[in-house]
Structure formats: C-alpha cells, structure tokens
Biopython code that builds the backbone (N, CA, C, O; Angstrom):
import numpy as np
from Bio.PDB.StructureBuilder import StructureBuilder

atoms = [
    (1, "MET", "N", (6.723, -14.126, -5.859)),
    (1, "MET", "CA", (6.198, -12.981, -5.747)),
    (1, "MET", "C", (5.264, -12.895, -6.179)),
    (1, "MET", "O", (4.447, -12.331, -5.452)),
    (2, "GLU", "N", (4.745, -13.358, -7.566)),
    (2, "GLU", "CA", (3.387, -13.620, -7.598)),
    (2, "GLU", "C", (2.310, -13.474, -6.907)),
    (2, "GLU", "O", (1.341, -12.730, -7.057)),
    (3, "GLU", "N", (2.622, -14.416, -5.971)),
    (3, "GLU", "CA", (1.365, -14.618, -4.704)),
    (3, "GLU", "C", (1.187, -13.319, -4.157)),
    (3, "GLU", "O", (0.164, -12.660, -4.343)),
    (4, "LEU", "N", (2.575, -12.772, -3.200)),
    (4, "LEU", "CA", (2.426, -11.768, -2.659)),
    (4, "LEU", "C", (1.700, -10.668, -3.794)),
    (4, "LEU", "O", (0.610, -10.212, -3.449)),
    (5, "TYR", "N", (2.202, -10.273, -4.987)),
    (5, "TYR", "CA", (1.805, -9.214, -5.452)),
    (5, "TYR", "C", (0.131, -9.560, -5.644)),
    (5, "TYR", "O", (-0.570, -8.559, -5.795)),
    (6, "GLN", "N", (-0.477, -10.714, -5.652)),
    (6, "GLN", "CA", (-1.469, -11.117, -5.684)),
    (6, "GLN", "C", (-2.370, -10.896, -4.681)),
    (6, "GLN", "O", (-3.491, -10.400, -4.789)),
    (7, "MET", "N", (-1.742, -11.345, -3.567)),
    (7, "MET", "CA", (-2.440, -11.072, -2.329)),
    (7, "MET", "C", (-2.651, -9.711, -1.837)),
    (7, "MET", "O", (-3.402, -9.448, -0.898)),
    (8, "ILE", "N", (-1.914, -8.785, -2.546)),
    (8, "ILE", "CA", (-1.810, -7.414, -2.445)),
    (8, "ILE", "C", (-3.509, -7.133, -3.215)),
    (8, "ILE", "O", (-4.498, -6.758, -2.585)),
    (9, "GLU", "N", (-3.477, -7.316, -4.106)),
    (9, "GLU", "CA", (-4.660, -7.234, -5.268)),
    (9, "GLU", "C", (-5.972, -7.762, -4.612)),
    (9, "GLU", "O", (-7.075, -7.233, -4.743)),
    (10, "ASP", "N", (-5.742, -8.687, -4.012)),
    (10, "ASP", "CA", (-6.970, -9.093, -3.753)),
    (10, "ASP", "C", (-7.763, -8.765, -2.001)),
    (10, "ASP", "O", (-8.918, -8.941, -1.615)),
    (11, "ARG", "N", (-6.795, -8.351, -1.437)),
    (11, "ARG", "CA", (-7.184, -7.431, -0.316)),
    (11, "ARG", "C", (-8.089, -6.048, -0.844)),
    (11, "ARG", "O", (-9.240, -5.626, -0.733)),
    (12, "ILE", "N", (-6.785, -5.632, -1.493)),
    (12, "ILE", "CA", (-7.304, -4.250, -1.807)),
    (12, "ILE", "C", (-9.019, -4.194, -2.438)),
    (12, "ILE", "O", (-9.770, -3.228, -2.306)),
    (13, "ARG", "N", (-9.353, -5.493, -3.128)),
    (13, "ARG", "CA", (-10.717, -5.576, -4.377)),
    (13, "ARG", "C", (-11.728, -5.989, -2.665)),
    (13, "ARG", "O", (-12.738, -5.357, -2.353)),
    (14, "LYS", "N", (-11.127, -7.162, -1.786)),
    (14, "LYS", "CA", (-12.066, -7.158, -0.849)),
    (14, "LYS", "C", (-12.210, -6.002, 0.042)),
    (14, "LYS", "O", (-13.285, -6.022, 0.640)),
    (15, "ALA", "N", (-11.471, -5.021, 0.310)),
    (15, "ALA", "CA", (-11.931, -3.854, 0.862)),
    (15, "ALA", "C", (-13.060, -2.930, 0.551)),
    (15, "ALA", "O", (-13.703, -2.191, 1.296)),
    (16, "GLY", "N", (-13.146, -3.160, -0.777)),
    (16, "GLY", "CA", (-13.958, -2.072, -1.868)),
    (16, "GLY", "C", (-13.525, -1.364, -2.670)),
    (16, "GLY", "O", (-14.225, -0.479, -3.161)),
    (17, "TYR", "N", (-12.306, -1.549, -3.011)),
    (17, "TYR", "CA", (-11.880, -0.605, -4.212)),
    (17, "TYR", "C", (-12.213, -1.574, -5.532)),
    (17, "TYR", "O", (-12.232, -2.804, -5.487)),
    (18, "THR", "N", (-12.446, -0.838, -6.605)),
    (18, "THR", "CA", (-12.990, -1.549, -7.930)),
    (18, "THR", "C", (-12.097, -0.720, -8.586)),
    (18, "THR", "O", (-12.751, -0.725, -9.629)),
    (19, "ALA", "N", (-11.035, 0.076, -8.888)),
    (19, "ALA", "CA", (-10.608, 0.681, -10.147)),
    (19, "ALA", "C", (-9.529, -0.548, -10.170)),
    (19, "ALA", "O", (-9.364, -1.327, -9.231)),
    (20, "PRO", "N", (-8.873, -0.578, -11.329)),
    (20, "PRO", "CA", (-7.734, -1.302, -11.510)),
    (20, "PRO", "C", (-6.675, -1.156, -10.457)),
    (20, "PRO", "O", (-6.604, -0.103, -9.822)),
    (21, "VAL", "N", (-5.897, -2.088, -10.248)),
    (21, "VAL", "CA", (-4.629, -2.092, -9.105)),
    (21, "VAL", "C", (-3.700, -3.299, -9.570)),
    (21, "VAL", "O", (-3.972, -4.396, -10.057)),
    (22, "ASP", "N", (-2.645, -2.754, -9.276)),
    (22, "ASP", "CA", (-1.620, -3.908, -9.547)),
    (22, "ASP", "C", (-0.603, -4.043, -8.408)),
    (22, "ASP", "O", (0.022, -3.085, -7.954)),
    (23, "GLY", "N", (-0.456, -5.647, -7.866)),
    (23, "GLY", "CA", (0.200, -5.636, -6.840)),
    (23, "GLY", "C", (1.378, -5.491, -6.880)),
    (23, "GLY", "O", (1.886, -5.042, -5.852)),
    (24, "GLU", "N", (2.289, -5.800, -8.048)),
    (24, "GLU", "CA", (3.652, -5.689, -8.106)),
    (24, "GLU", "C", (4.085, -4.194, -8.072)),
    (24, "GLU", "O", (5.085, -3.784, -7.484)),
    (25, "GLU", "N", (3.150, -3.381, -8.823)),
    (25, "GLU", "CA", (3.421, -1.750, -8.769)),
    (25, "GLU", "C", (3.488, -1.262, -7.363)),
    (25, "GLU", "O", (4.232, -0.350, -7.001)),
    (26, "ILE", "N", (2.678, -1.913, -6.598)),
    (26, "ILE", "CA", (2.420, -1.204, -5.657)),
    (26, "ILE", "C", (4.122, -1.933, -4.315)),
    (26, "ILE", "O", (4.926, -1.369, -3.573)),
    (27, "TYR", "N", (3.905, -3.065, -4.631)),
    (27, "TYR", "CA", (5.079, -3.678, -4.262)),
    (27, "TYR", "C", (6.651, -2.638, -4.662)),
    (27, "TYR", "O", (7.384, -2.188, -3.782)),
    (28, "ASN", "N", (6.808, -2.503, -5.698)),
    (28, "ASN", "CA", (7.914, -1.748, -6.526)),
    (28, "ASN", "C", (8.014, -0.512, -6.132)),
    (28, "ASN", "O", (9.138, -0.023, -6.247)),
    (29, "GLU", "N", (6.860, 0.413, -5.530)),
    (29, "GLU", "CA", (6.787, 1.490, -4.992)),
    (29, "GLU", "C", (7.459, 1.947, -3.760)),
    (29, "GLU", "O", (8.331, 2.732, -3.387)),
    (30, "ILE", "N", (6.601, 1.044, -3.298)),
    (30, "ILE", "CA", (7.461, 0.631, -1.405)),
    (30, "ILE", "C", (8.388, 0.836, -1.452)),
    (30, "ILE", "O", (8.873, 1.925, -1.148)),
    (31, "CYS", "N", (9.178, -0.427, -1.972)),
    (31, "CYS", "CA", (10.596, -0.724, -2.291)),
    (31, "CYS", "C", (11.412, 0.623, -2.883)),
    (31, "CYS", "O", (12.459, 0.918, -2.305)),
    (32, "ASP", "N", (11.106, 1.196, -3.667)),
    (32, "ASP", "CA", (11.633, 2.594, -4.030)),
    (32, "ASP", "C", (11.610, 3.576, -2.804)),
    (32, "ASP", "O", (12.625, 4.209, -2.513)),
    (33, "GLU", "N", (10.350, 3.707, -2.029)),
    (33, "GLU", "CA", (10.123, 4.626, -1.360)),
    (33, "GLU", "C", (11.143, 4.297, -0.165)),
    (33, "GLU", "O", (11.700, 5.305, 0.271)),
    (34, "ILE", "N", (11.601, 2.748, 0.625)),
    (34, "ILE", "CA", (12.073, 2.649, 1.611)),
    (34, "ILE", "C", (13.420, 2.523, 1.491)),
    (34, "ILE", "O", (14.061, 2.381, 2.532)),
    (35, "GLU", "N", (14.223, 2.551, 0.022)),
    (35, "GLU", "CA", (15.594, 2.460, 0.100)),
    (35, "GLU", "C", (16.376, 3.568, 0.793)),
    (35, "GLU", "O", (16.092, 4.761, 0.895)),
    (36, "GLY", "N", (17.308, 2.968, 1.193)),
    (36, "GLY", "CA", (17.997, 3.977, 2.009)),
    (36, "GLY", "C", (17.440, 4.675, 3.555)),
    (36, "GLY", "O", (17.916, 5.624, 4.178)),
    (37, "LYS", "N", (16.620, 4.070, 3.776)),
    (37, "LYS", "CA", (15.681, 4.348, 5.190)),
    (37, "LYS", "C", (16.063, 3.850, 6.244)),
    (37, "LYS", "O", (16.266, 2.637, 6.198)),
    (38, "GLU", "N", (16.305, 4.552, 7.557)),
    (38, "GLU", "CA", (16.424, 3.877, 8.864)),
    (38, "GLU", "C", (15.343, 3.019, 9.071)),
    (38, "GLU", "O", (14.283, 3.208, 8.475)),
    (39, "ASN", "N", (15.533, 1.884, 10.031)),
    (39, "ASN", "CA", (14.651, 1.496, 10.770)),
    (39, "ASN", "C", (13.491, 2.206, 11.505)),
    (39, "ASN", "O", (13.622, 3.159, 12.273)),
    (40, "GLY", "N", (12.341, 1.601, 11.155)),
    (40, "GLY", "CA", (11.222, 2.839, 11.716)),
    (40, "GLY", "C", (9.824, 2.586, 11.058)),
    (40, "GLY", "O", (9.663, 1.941, 10.023)),
    (41, "SER", "N", (8.969, 3.098, 11.693)),
    (41, "SER", "CA", (7.896, 3.213, 10.885)),
    (41, "SER", "C", (7.117, 4.355, 10.288)),
    (41, "SER", "O", (6.723, 5.280, 10.999)),
    (42, "TYR", "N", (6.819, 4.288, 8.594)),
    (42, "TYR", "CA", (7.069, 5.591, 7.959)),
    (42, "TYR", "C", (5.516, 5.613, 7.258)),
    (42, "TYR", "O", (4.761, 4.643, 7.297)),
    (43, "LEU", "N", (5.159, 7.039, 6.547)),
    (43, "LEU", "CA", (3.701, 7.034, 5.807)),
    (43, "LEU", "C", (4.070, 7.428, 4.490)),
    (43, "LEU", "O", (4.668, 8.504, 4.472)),
    (44, "PHE", "N", (3.879, 6.830, 3.264)),
    (44, "PHE", "CA", (4.253, 7.096, 2.283)),
    (44, "PHE", "C", (2.987, 7.114, 1.257)),
    (44, "PHE", "O", (2.100, 6.273, 1.107)),
    (45, "LEU", "N", (3.188, 8.263, 0.653)),
    (45, "LEU", "CA", (1.725, 9.018, -0.207)),
    (45, "LEU", "C", (2.079, 8.608, -1.942)),
    (45, "LEU", "O", (3.091, 9.030, -2.501)),
    (46, "ALA", "N", (1.154, 7.813, -2.561)),
    (46, "ALA", "CA", (1.511, 7.795, -4.182)),
    (46, "ALA", "C", (-0.225, 8.353, -4.518)),
    (46, "ALA", "O", (-1.240, 8.030, -3.901)),
    (47, "LYS", "N", (-0.089, 9.299, -5.732)),
    (47, "LYS", "CA", (-1.216, 9.907, -5.995)),
    (47, "LYS", "C", (-1.176, 8.563, -7.418)),
    (47, "LYS", "O", (-0.190, 8.038, -7.936)),
    (48, "ARG", "N", (-2.666, 8.347, -7.706)),
    (48, "ARG", "CA", (-3.195, 7.545, -8.478)),
    (48, "ARG", "C", (-3.839, 8.291, -9.691)),
    (48, "ARG", "O", (-3.536, 8.087, -10.867)),
    (49, "THR", "N", (-5.051, 9.452, -9.106)),
    (49, "THR", "CA", (-5.505, 10.058, -10.395)),
    (49, "THR", "C", (-5.292, 11.483, -9.759)),
    (49, "THR", "O", (-4.363, 11.854, -9.042)),
    (50, "ASP", "N", (-6.407, 12.200, -10.211)),
    (50, "ASP", "CA", (-6.400, 13.957, -10.099)),
    (50, "ASP", "C", (-6.932, 14.088, -8.192)),
    (50, "ASP", "O", (-6.595, 14.869, -7.301)),
    (51, "ASP", "N", (-7.986, 12.774, -8.238)),
    (51, "ASP", "CA", (-8.439, 12.417, -6.885)),
    (51, "ASP", "C", (-8.539, 11.480, -6.254)),
    (51, "ASP", "O", (-9.608, 11.309, -5.668)),
    (52, "THR", "N", (-7.461, 10.484, -6.115)),
    (52, "THR", "CA", (-7.386, 9.404, -5.590)),
    (52, "THR", "C", (-5.495, 9.448, -5.521)),
    (52, "THR", "O", (-4.636, 9.693, -6.367)),
    (53, "PHE", "N", (-5.457, 9.089, -4.115)),
    (53, "PHE", "CA", (-4.257, 8.250, -3.663)),
    (53, "PHE", "C", (-4.021, 7.774, -2.403)),
    (53, "PHE", "O", (-4.513, 8.192, -1.355)),
    (54, "PHE", "N", (-3.166, 6.788, -2.572)),
    (54, "PHE", "CA", (-2.834, 5.800, -1.682)),
    (54, "PHE", "C", (-1.980, 6.197, -0.210)),
    (54, "PHE", "O", (-0.898, 6.723, -0.472)),
    (55, "GLU", "N", (-2.106, 6.127, 0.490)),
    (55, "GLU", "CA", (-1.556, 6.045, 1.803)),
    (55, "GLU", "C", (-0.646, 4.879, 2.667)),
    (55, "GLU", "O", (-1.130, 4.598, 3.763)),
    (56, "TYR", "N", (0.021, 4.505, 2.471)),
    (56, "TYR", "CA", (0.852, 3.301, 2.890)),
    (56, "TYR", "C", (1.367, 3.568, 4.437)),
    (56, "TYR", "O", (1.521, 4.690, 4.919)),
    (57, "LYS", "N", (1.503, 2.848, 4.831)),
    (57, "LYS", "CA", (2.258, 2.935, 6.275)),
    (57, "LYS", "C", (3.235, 1.448, 6.153)),
    (57, "LYS", "O", (2.585, 0.417, 5.977)),
    (58, "VAL", "N", (4.533, 1.339, 6.230)),
    (58, "VAL", "CA", (5.498, 0.524, 6.227)),
    (58, "VAL", "C", (5.982, 0.508, 7.045)),
    (58, "VAL", "O", (6.170, 1.697, 7.298)),
    (59, "ASP", "N", (6.588, -0.305, 8.110)),
    (59, "ASP", "CA", (7.563, -0.293, 9.196)),
    (59, "ASP", "C", (9.024, -1.302, 8.596)),
    (59, "ASP", "O", (8.882, -2.495, 8.326)),
    (60, "ILE", "N", (9.941, -0.811, 8.505)),
    (60, "ILE", "CA", (11.303, -0.906, 8.346)),
    (60, "ILE", "C", (11.899, -1.372, 9.093)),
    (60, "ILE", "O", (12.070, -0.794, 10.166)),
    (61, "MET", "N", (12.639, -2.992, 8.764)),
    (61, "MET", "CA", (13.316, -3.775, 9.956)),
    (61, "MET", "C", (14.715, -3.928, 9.168)),
    (61, "MET", "O", (14.670, -3.858, 7.940)),
    (62, "ASP", "N", (15.700, -4.091, 9.677)),
    (62, "ASP", "CA", (17.068, -4.728, 9.081)),
    (62, "ASP", "C", (17.059, -5.347, 7.454)),
    (62, "ASP", "O", (17.645, -4.896, 6.470)),
    (63, "GLU", "N", (16.269, -6.411, 7.562)),
    (63, "GLU", "CA", (16.465, -7.062, 6.198)),
    (63, "GLU", "C", (15.086, -7.220, 5.384)),
    (63, "GLU", "O", (14.809, -7.920, 4.411)),
    (64, "GLU", "N", (14.519, -6.546, 5.946)),
    (64, "GLU", "CA", (12.898, -6.421, 5.417)),
    (64, "GLU", "C", (11.671, -5.734, 5.931)),
    (64, "GLU", "O", (11.616, -5.562, 7.149)),
    (65, "PHE", "N", (10.828, -5.377, 5.300)),
    (65, "PHE", "CA", (9.664, -4.454, 5.756)),
    (65, "PHE", "C", (8.094, -4.891, 5.804)),
    (65, "PHE", "O", (7.789, -5.731, 4.957)),
    (66, "ASN", "N", (7.248, -4.530, 6.508)),
    (66, "ASN", "CA", (6.172, -5.017, 6.938)),
    (66, "ASN", "C", (5.034, -3.726, 6.405)),
    (66, "ASN", "O", (4.880, -2.608, 6.898)),
    (67, "LEU", "N", (4.305, -4.387, 5.172)),
    (67, "LEU", "CA", (3.251, -3.475, 5.073)),
    (67, "LEU", "C", (2.114, -3.149, 5.987)),
    (67, "LEU", "O", (1.291, -4.002, 5.653)),
    (68, "SER", "N", (1.617, -2.514, 6.838)),
    (68, "SER", "CA", (0.878, -2.489, 7.689)),
    (68, "SER", "C", (-0.264, -2.300, 7.344)),
    (68, "SER", "O", (-1.217, -3.007, 7.669)),
    (69, "TYR", "N", (-0.312, -1.092, 6.479)),
    (69, "TYR", "CA", (-1.577, -0.575, 6.244)),
    (69, "TYR", "C", (-2.304, 0.212, 4.671)),
    (69, "TYR", "O", (-1.988, 1.394, 4.536)),
    (70, "ILE", "N", (-2.818, -0.126, 4.041)),
    (70, "ILE", "CA", (-2.962, 0.932, 3.117)),
    (70, "ILE", "C", (-4.428, 1.686, 3.040)),
    (70, "ILE", "O", (-5.371, 0.898, 3.101)),
    (71, "ASP", "N", (-4.814, 3.218, 2.905)),
    (71, "ASP", "CA", (-5.494, 3.918, 3.168)),
    (71, "ASP", "C", (-5.679, 4.491, 1.835)),
    (71, "ASP", "O", (-4.957, 5.425, 1.485)),
    (72, "ILE", "N", (-6.819, 3.895, 0.853)),
    (72, "ILE", "CA", (-6.895, 4.490, -0.328)),
    (72, "ILE", "C", (-8.122, 5.877, -0.393)),
    (72, "ILE", "O", (-9.343, 5.720, -0.435)),
    (73, "HIS", "N", (-7.563, 6.890, -0.387)),
    (73, "HIS", "CA", (-7.976, 8.263, -0.493)),
    (73, "HIS", "C", (-8.655, 8.674, -1.993)),
    (73, "HIS", "O", (-8.084, 9.149, -2.974)),
    (74, "MET", "N", (-9.897, 8.365, -1.835)),
    (74, "MET", "CA", (-10.739, 8.812, -2.870)),
    (74, "MET", "C", (-11.615, 10.284, -2.939)),
    (74, "MET", "O", (-11.746, 10.860, -1.859)),
    (75, "HIS", "N", (-12.086, 10.782, -3.880)),
    (75, "HIS", "CA", (-12.870, 11.922, -4.206)),
    (75, "HIS", "C", (-13.960, 11.938, -2.987)),
    (75, "HIS", "O", (-13.998, 11.038, -2.149)),
    (76, "GLU", "N", (-14.664, 12.836, -2.985)),
    (76, "GLU", "CA", (-15.552, 12.832, -1.778)),
    (76, "GLU", "C", (-15.301, 12.637, -0.184)),
    (76, "GLU", "O", (-16.066, 12.701, 0.779)),
    (77, "LYS", "N", (-13.977, 12.384, -0.302)),
    (77, "LYS", "CA", (-13.474, 12.154, 1.309)),
    (77, "LYS", "C", (-13.567, 10.972, 1.462)),
    (77, "LYS", "O", (-12.968, 10.517, 2.437)),
    (78, "GLN", "N", (-14.147, 10.248, 0.800)),
    (78, "GLN", "CA", (-14.116, 8.763, 0.572)),
    (78, "GLN", "C", (-12.655, 8.281, 1.094)),
    (78, "GLN", "O", (-11.604, 8.781, 0.693)),
    (79, "VAL", "N", (-12.765, 7.028, 2.239)),
    (79, "VAL", "CA", (-11.156, 6.543, 2.340)),
    (79, "VAL", "C", (-11.501, 4.992, 2.674)),
    (79, "VAL", "O", (-12.211, 4.624, 3.610)),
    (80, "ILE", "N", (-10.760, 4.022, 1.577)),
    (80, "ILE", "CA", (-11.035, 2.718, 1.919)),
    (80, "ILE", "C", (-9.336, 2.095, 2.598)),
    (80, "ILE", "O", (-8.187, 2.140, 2.158)),
    (81, "HIS", "N", (-9.991, 1.524, 3.899)),
    (81, "HIS", "CA", (-8.449, 1.188, 4.842)),
    (81, "HIS", "C", (-8.622, -0.476, 4.401)),
    (81, "HIS", "O", (-9.607, -1.212, 4.467)),
    (82, "VAL", "N", (-7.409, -0.696, 3.988)),
    (82, "VAL", "CA", (-6.750, -2.027, 3.808)),
    (82, "VAL", "C", (-5.772, -2.206, 4.517)),
    (82, "VAL", "O", (-4.681, -1.635, 4.504)),
    (83, "ASP", "N", (-6.378, -3.472, 5.515)),
    (83, "ASP", "CA", (-5.317, -3.319, 6.891)),
    (83, "ASP", "C", (-4.529, -5.116, 6.540)),
    (83, "ASP", "O", (-5.114, -6.177, 6.321)),
    (84, "PHE", "N", (-3.266, -4.861, 6.605)),
    (84, "PHE", "CA", (-2.626, -6.131, 6.086)),
    (84, "PHE", "C", (-1.996, -6.977, 7.155)),
    (84, "PHE", "O", (-1.776, -8.179, 7.005)),
    (85, "ASP", "N", (-1.717, -6.299, 8.233)),
    (85, "ASP", "CA", (-1.387, -6.977, 9.854)),
    (85, "ASP", "C", (-2.947, -7.828, 10.538)),
    (85, "ASP", "O", (-2.953, -8.705, 11.401)),
    (86, "ASN", "N", (-4.144, -7.237, 9.836)),
    (86, "ASN", "CA", (-4.940, -7.955, 10.744)),
    (86, "ASN", "C", (-6.179, -8.881, 9.124)),
    (86, "ASN", "O", (-6.069, -8.523, 7.951)),
    (87, "GLU", "N", (-7.025, -9.831, 9.528)),
    (87, "GLU", "CA", (-7.377, -10.133, 8.599)),
    (87, "GLU", "C", (-8.680, -9.191, 8.507)),
    (87, "GLU", "O", (-9.410, -9.242, 7.517)),
]
sb = StructureBuilder()
sb.init_structure("model")
sb.init_model(0)
sb.init_chain("A")
sb.init_seg("    ")
for serial, (resi, resn, name, xyz) in enumerate(atoms, 1):
    if name == "N":
        sb.init_residue(resn, " ", resi, " ")
    sb.init_atom(name, np.array(xyz, "f"), 0.0, 1.0, " ", f" {name:<3s}", serial, name[0])
structure = sb.get_structure()
C-alpha cells in the first residue's frame, strides 16, 4: 500500500501542486466516501483549506475502485488536474 500512497503523492507533485499532500489520507478519504455506494462513477469533494479543495472522480466496481483524476481547485480559480488514467 505504501507504493500506492507514494504514487498518489508523486503524481500530485508532478502536476504542480506544491503544498503538503498525504497519499494515505487521500486513499482513506476515498474509501470512506465510497462505503456503501453502488457501482458507477462519482465526484467527491474534500476541502483542504479555506481556498483549496480537491475534487475526486472515482469509478466504483464490485470489488475495487479506480481513481480517474483529482482536480485541485485553488484560490484565484487556479485548477491543477492530476490524471491517474493516463501518464
């Protein structure tokens, strides 16, 4: 699991986000949000600071989920897109 957490963090940093980020925290937030949800595609929002929130696009399947992307919405309408489906 540590490799997965690190991959999440690395992709977010590579996309240009410079604030601290915790891959394990993101993974756990997603797991909490999808608990009990039916199969399908969902958007989840997680507020980070007063002017920053993360938007997760998650596809839920029977026994797993796919994190498609994270859009990081920051002050002054800046958005950093982190695509997990494509390199």
